[in-house]
N, C-alpha and C positions, 0 to 999 in steps of 0.2 A: 307582564312587561319587567317591572323590579328582578325576579329571578334572572328572563334572558339578559336583560344588561348585565347583571353581576358578574354572568359566567362567562361573557361573551369579552371582559375587563384582562381577566385574568392574560387571553389568549393574545390580546393585545400589547399586554408586553412584555409577551416572550416572544415575539416572532420579531423585536429587532436583535434578539441576543442570536437566532438561529438566522435570521438575514444577514443588513449590515457591519453590523459588528464583529459578525465572524468573518466576513470576507475581510473588514479591514484590520483583523489580526492575525488575520494568514496574510494578507497582503505586507506588513510591516513583517512579519516573521520572514519570509519570501526574503525581503529586500536587502533585511540582516543579512542571511543566509549568502544570496551576493553577493555580497556586500567584504564576507570575512575571503571567500573563494576566489573574488580581484585581487586584496591585499594578499590573499597567500603568494596565487601567483606571481604577484608584482613580486615579495619576497625571494621566492623561489628562484625567480629570473636575475636576479643580483651577481652570480658568477660572473654577470656580463659585463661586467665593471672593471675585470681584468683588462679592459681595453683602452683603459684609464687610468691604470694602476701597473709602476714598476715593481710588478710579482715576481718576473722572473722566470715565468712559468711557461712553455709551452703551447697554445690552445690547441695545437693540430696533433701534440703527440703524448700530454700528461690528463690525468682524472680530475675533473672539476672536484673531487673531495680533495686534491691534494694541494687547494689554493686556503682550503682549510686544516692541513697539516699543524703541528702543533708548532712545527721549526719554521714558519713560513711566518713572514714578517705583520700579512693580513688576514691569519686563521683566526686570532680573536673575533675580529670584525665579519668573517663568512661563516665562521663557526654560529654566531649570534645570530644573524639574517636565518641561518638554515632553521635554526630553534623556532623561530620568530614565524616561517614559511607552515611549517611541518603540525605547529601549534591552530595557525590559523586554519587552516585547510579540517584540520581536526575538526576542531569546533564547528566546523559550516557542514561538514556529513553529520554528526552527529545531532545536529541541529532536524536536518533532516531525515535522520530515520526517528528520530523520538517524535518529530511533531509533523512527520508525512506532509513536510512541507515542498515536494522535488518537484522543479520549476519545469515539470511536462507537463500541466494537465491533472484537471481530476483522476483522470483515468490511473493516470500514472503512478498516485499516490497508492494504489494497493497492489499488492501480488506480492514475489517473491522476486523476481527480476530486479525492480529499482532499490528491493532492500537489501538484496547479495551487491550491487552497484555503488548504493551509498557506503556499505562497508568496506567495500574494498576502496575507496575514496578515501575513509576514517582509515583505513590501515595504511596508504600510499603517507597522509599526514603524520600519523603515529611511528611511522618509521622513520620519515626524514626526521622528526625532531629527535628519535633516539640514535641516527646518526652525527648529528652534530654535537652531542655527548660521548659519540667514542670515535674520536679522530684518529686518523692517522697520526703516528708521529713522525714521516718523514716524507717523501716526495719519492718512492723508488721507482719512477719512469724517468726522473730527470736529475735522480743524485745515484753513480754506483754503486756507493760505498750503503746506502740506504737499501737498495735492491739485496747485495749481499749480504745483509743483515736481513733482511727479509725471508727471503730463502735459504738461509741455515737457521730457522725460526728466532732469530734473537731477538726481535722486535716484542713491544706489550699486545696482550693479549686483542687489544682495541682494532688492531691490526685486521683480523679474521672476524671480530665481531659487525666490524664496520662494512666489510664485504656482505655479512649476514643481512646486515640491518639496509645495504643497499639494494642488496635483490629481492629483499621481503616489501620493502619502497615502489620498486618499479611492479611488481607482479601487483601490489595491490592497484596501483592507479589503470593498469591494463586491464586487467578487472573492472573495474570503474568506468575507465574510457568506454569499452564493448558492450557489457551490458545495460550502461544510463544511452547510449550512443542508440543502442536498438531498440530502447523504450521509447526516445524521444521518433522514431522512424515512427514505429510501431500505432500509437497514438492518433485519437483523431486531431489534435491540432496540431502535428509533429511536421505536415510538409510550411508551417508558416514561420518553425523554429528554426535560429538560426545552428543549433545542434544537429537538427537531424539533416540540414544540407551541406553540413563541412564536417561535422564528427565523423562521419565515415574515412574519409580524404586523411582527415588528421589520426584515426585509427591505427589505416592502413601506412601512414608515415612514420607511424612512433613505432606501429611491426617492423618497418625494413630500419628502420634506427637501431633498435634492438637487437636485433639480427644482426646487425653491422658492428657494433659493442663487443657484443660476446663472440666473432669472430674472430677481432682486433685483439680482445685481452687473451685469448686462447693464444693465438699469435704471440705475443708479449712473451706471457705464460711459458714459451716453448722457446725462446729467446729468438722467434723469426720476425723480432721489428716490431714495431705499433699497429699498423696497417692504419694509418690513423682514426687511431682510438680518441684522442683528443677532441676530431671534428664528432667523429659519429656518436659521442657519449652525449655533446652540447646539444647535437640536435635532436637527440632522445628527451634531455632533460627542457627543451625548447618548445619539441610539440606536447608535452605533456603541459607548460607554464597557455600556452598558444589554449589547450583544448578546454583549462580550467575559468580563461577568462569566458568562451564561446559559453560557459555550458550557466559562468554568472549572468552575463547579457542575455542567454537565453530565459533564465528567473525573473529576471526583471519586466523583458517581454510579456512573459505570461503572466504576470500580476496585472501587465495594464488593461491585457485581454478578458480577462475574469471579470 
């Protein structure tokens, strides 16, 4: 009787740690992750404030990055928000990678696909933060003098570095969007997740916007106009931000179901 009671006691003490406490800890971690992603998406979308600020740049023809150029009146403001956005998304993605708290159900916390997807989002966040520290010196699409200096190679090295970090950011975002959306649709709880329902549409829209942006950049570099470069790039950034919001919402929804 005594030894039987003694043996059962440790098991009774261990059960809460492997049950409710573990679920509560995972729930809290996932909610924090969702909050970081949501805040990052909102900070990443603050370029839309150009509608209310006298930037002097046309949303139809200019790069979003040119809002943050060193010679622009609100450059510091937009660079600071880009830095915040990148760090928030990076923190959320690293939390998912290290804590395995992916908001796609228990099954989706295993395997290489979600890991690579979250690594893509982490790369996007890190490159976005780097973007803010490698600003353009001027707005080539709006300033002929700046364009002439850029084509003559008379601009700071940060112009070329900025182009690289921006490309890396979009590449990371695409990797994350494609893989995590695929994982959301693949696993058992996926049909109930917002990411599974709307993720594929956002991925397709993002790919189309990216294709338009690349074509517009090529046209501009060849001296054939902008081809709606500003609109294309703004749509590209918008779809990334909306997808991050959907991902954050899916995280909260999954927590409620577990």
